[in-house]
N, C-alpha and C positions, 0 to 999 in steps of 0.2 A: 414580450419575449424576443421579438425581432431585433430591437435596438440593443438589448442586452447581449444577444448572441453575436451581433455585428461587432460590438465592443470587445468581446472575448476573442473573436477572430483577429481583430487588429492587434491585440496584446500578444497572441500566439505568433503572429507574423513578425512582430517587433523582436520578441525574445529569440525566436529561432534564427533570425538574421543576425542579431548581435552575438548569439552563441556560436554561430558558425565562423564569425570573423575573428581573426587574430589581432586586429588593430582597431583603432577608433574609426567609426563610420561617420563621414561628414553629414551634417544635418540635412543638406539638400538631397544627398544620395539616399538617406534613410527614408526621407519624405516621399521621394519618387518611387522607391521600391515598395513601400506600404501602399501607396496610391495604386500602383499597377496590380499588386496582389488583390486588393479589395475590389478593383474594377473587374478583374477576372472572376470574381465571386458574385458580380452583379450589384455591387455597392458603388457609391459615389467616391470622389477624391478625398484626400486627407490633407489638412493644412497643419501648420506648425503648432497652433494652439491645441488641436486635437491630439497631436503627437505627444505634447508635453503633458496633457491630462492623462493620456494612456500610460505614460511612464510613471506618473504618480500612483495610478491605480495598480500597476504591476507591482510596485513596492509595497503597497498596503495589502493587496490580496494574496501575493505569492511570496513576499519577503525577498524579492530579487531587486537589488538596487542598481539603477542605471545612472551613470554620471555623464555630464557634458564637460569635456576638457580637451585641450589640444585640438580644438576645432571640430570635435566630433563626439559621438556617443560611444560608450562602452559599458559592459557589465562589470561591476565591482566584484572581485573574487569572493565567492561565498562558500560556506561549508558545503561539503558534498551532500549532506543530508538534505539541504535546501533544494538542490537540484533533483534529488530522488523524490521529494515531496511534490515538487512542481510537475515532474514527468508523470508521476502516478495520477495526479489530479487531472491532467490533460490526456491521459492514456487513450481514451476513445473519442477525443475531440474532433479529429479529422472525420471520423465516421458520422458524428453529429452534423458537421458542416455538410457533408455529402447528402444527408437524408433530409435536411431542413426543407419543409414545405412540400415534400413529395407524397402526394396522396395515394400512390401505388406502392407504398412501402411494403405492405404485407405480401405482395406478389413476388418479392425477391430477397427479402431479409427475414431470417428466421431466428428471432431472439429467444432466449431461454424463458423469459417471463418469470424469472426467479425472484420472489420477494421473501426475504427471511422472515421467519415467524416473529411476531411481536415487534416488527420494525416500526410500529406506531410510537414506540418509546424513543426513537431517535431524535425526533424534533424537540420534545421537552428536555431530553438529556443535553442536547446542544445548547439550548437556552440556559439550562442550569450551569453548564460549564462556562459559558460566555459571561454570565452575570454572577458567578460564584455563589450560587445557592446550594445548600445541602439538599439531598434527596433521601427519601425513605421508600422502601419497597419490600415485598415479600420475595424471597429467593429460593428457587427450587434446587435442592441438592441431589443431583442425578445419581451420583455415586453412593448416596446414602438412602436408597429406597425411596427417592422423591420426597424426602422430608423437606418441610418448608420452614424457613427461618426469617425473621425480620431484620432488616439491615438499615442503618442510617450511615450514609457515607458522604464524603466530599468529592464530587466528580471532577476529574482533571482531564481525561482524554477518552476519545473513542477510537478504537482500532479495528480494522476489518481484516479477517483471515479466513481463507477457504469458504467464502460466501457466508460467513457469520460475523456478526458485530460483537465487540467486547467493550465493556466500560472499565476504564482504569480509574480507581478512586481510592482515596485514603479512608481506612477504617481503623480507628484507634491508632493514628500515627503510622500505619503500615499501608504501603501502596499495594492494592490487590487487584485482581482481574475478575470480572463478573460477566458471564455470557448474557447478552441482552435478551436472547430467546428464552432465558430462564427467569427473567424478571416479571413479577406479577404486581398489579395494583401500585404502580409508581406514583409518587406524589412529590412535587417540587415544593420545598419550603421557601417560598418567595419572600417571606417576612424575615428570613435569616441570611446572613452573609458570612463567608469565611475568606481568609487571605490565601490566595492560590500560590502554591509552591512553584515558582518560575524557574527554579534551579534544576528541575528534573530533566535529564536528557533521555526522553522516552525512546529515541532510536537505539541508544546504547543498551537499554533494558533487554532488547530482543536480538541484539547482534550475535549472540552465541547460541541461539536456539532456532528451531524450525517453527514458524507459526507463532502462536500466542503463548504457548506453554513454556515458561522459563522457571526452572527450579535450580536455585543457586547451590543446593546440596548435591546436584548431579554434576560431576566434573566435566569440563570441556576437554574433548578428546580428539585425537587425529584419527581420521577414518579414511580407508582406501577401498574403492569399489571398482569392479570390472563388469562391463556389459559387452554385448556384441555391437557391431558397427551400426546396425539399424537403430537400436535403442540409443546409441550414442548421438545420432542425428537429432533426436528429440531432446536429449539432455543438453546439447549445445545450444538449442534455441530457447530452452526453458530450464536454466540451471536449478539444481535442487536447493542451493543456498548460495549467498553472496561469497562464501569462502571457497566455492568450488574452483579447483585448478585442474586442468587437463594434463595428465601425465603421459598418456599414449593415445593416439588417434590413428589407427591403421585399419586396413580391411579385415583384420583378424580380431581386433579388440578395441574397446574404448574404455580407458582407465582414468579414474578421477580421484582426487583427494579432497577432503573437507575437514573442517575444524568446528565443532559445535557440541552441544550437550545432546546425548542420546536419549531423548524423551519418547514417550509413547506416540506423540504426533509424528516425530521423525520416522519411527519404525513403521507406522501405518503408511507414510508416504513412500518408503522404500518398497513396501508390499504392493503398492498400486502400480509400480512399474518393475515387476520382478521376473518378467519372462526370461531375461538372460542374466539377471543379477547374480554376481558372486561377491560375497563380502570377504575381502582379503585381510582386513584388520579393522578394529580390534577383534580378537578371537571370541570375546564374550558376546559381541553383536552378531557374529557369524552363528554362534550356538543359539542365540535367541531367535534368529530368523529360521534356523533349521528346526527348532522345537515347534514354532508356530505352524510350519508346514507339516511336520510329523503329526501334530494334533489334528490339523485340518484333514490330513489323509485318513486318519483313523475315523474321524467323524463322517467322512463321505465315502468310506469303502462300502 
């Protein structure tokens, strides 16, 4: 684990350095910078051969291509989604670095210790996706009185949302979403293979929705919300959606616009921070939130 973590740290240092630079970084400069950063972390120096190997690994692991031209290294312009994928993958990497080898961890770090139900299916599902094997399983239909149905699907992606994992798989030529926590008796058909659909832009599938629930029959709408300044501070640091745009940010109000499908998941997220929420538009969303609170008030009177 030590060597692997050291290699990941070097790759993180390389990419962050190149990402910050607006020009090509000379080989000697990059080599000196990476060596200094690694020595600060308690590791040895870095030579050109190690640097070149790390650059190859960065391309294969993260899809970020680094080229050497004009006397230096630079990152080839990549799709914005590749950057998002890379940053999500290494979101907590600095914390990992800080905690490595610390035997007193429990005295000052308080993790959630949250392990999603039936996360034991993740490893075989990743293997099935990687090797293009179909899978069969029993699936629990929570919205239909926990009825169980058998599924045979072609697994393509795993997506995490709100501490839950979801399998995106083709069933009868239709890409569907299955909650991993509702999968029972998973079996990988390792004697069968399928041709993976590489044309699927999985990021675009969820561009207009909140979380994992995307229903094409629900229209994409313009939404405007108002909060007080305190709630605004939290919404600036953790936006509701990538489409969030700040319309007003004053001591009296924090007003934003969004554009997405108004699904149950999105409404539940609105309710989770509703202390000062006021829905300005659309009116049917305002009425929906009002009705939820009217029913809750009646139940709790």
